[in-house]
N, C-alpha and C positions, 0 to 999 in steps of 0.2 A: 788759675782753677785748677781742682783738686781733684782727687776721685775721693768719693768717702766710703768707699771701701777701703782704704788704708787707715783711715779712724779707727783708732784703737774700739771705742765702743760701739762697731759698726754693726748693727743687727738689722737686716732686710726686712724681719717680721713684725716688728716693732714699730704700729701706727701711729705713735705718739712724736717718737722722734724722728720720724717722714717726715710728719706733719710740720714739727720745728723746723727742719732741713729747711724744706718747700719755702717756708717762710722767712727762714733768715736769705735763699738766693731771692727771695725778690726785694730783700733789704740793700741786697747787692749789686743788685741790680740800679740801682740810685745811687750809688755812692760813686766818687772818680776814678776812671779809670786805674791810675794805678796804687789805688788803695783795694780792689774790688779781690774777692776770693770767691767764685764760685764753684758751689759743688756738683759736678757730674759723678754719674751712673744711677743704681738701680737705688732710687730710693723706697720704695717698701712693695715686697709683694706676699701673696699668700696662696702658699704652696699646697693649701688642701680645697681651694677652690676653683673651680671649674671656668672653663670661657664662655661665652654668648656663643659663640661656636661650636661649642661640645654639648650644647642642650638643642640643637637641631639635628636632629636625627637624620635628615633629607638629607644632609651635606656628606654624607659619607659613601655616597657613591653620585656616579655623573648625576647628573641634571638630565641626559639626554637617556640614558633607565631608566627614569622613573615612569616612563608610558610604557606600560606593559605590551597594548598593543596598539597597531594604527587604529586609527577611529576612522569610520563610512559617514564621509560628509553629501557624499550625491545626493543625498534628500534635499537636503538646506541647500546644497548648491545649484541643483534644479529650482528650486525655489526662484531666483535669480536670474533665469535662463543660464545657468552654467552649466 
């Protein structure tokens, strides 16, 4: 194994190189154990993009705080003998 950060031309924002590295990883997984050099580390990152969680504003505060006020369910309970 080797860290891809140690490669001289390492650029985590280059999508093409990241794809090439991932394909070489697949090749290395099919080689003999004494011949394998498996890359580890961050293959690709896109600093300007946002995560799925960033697009969900309801996750900015605890879920229990989303209920503004308790609901009165007395009428519903009365229908079922409660």
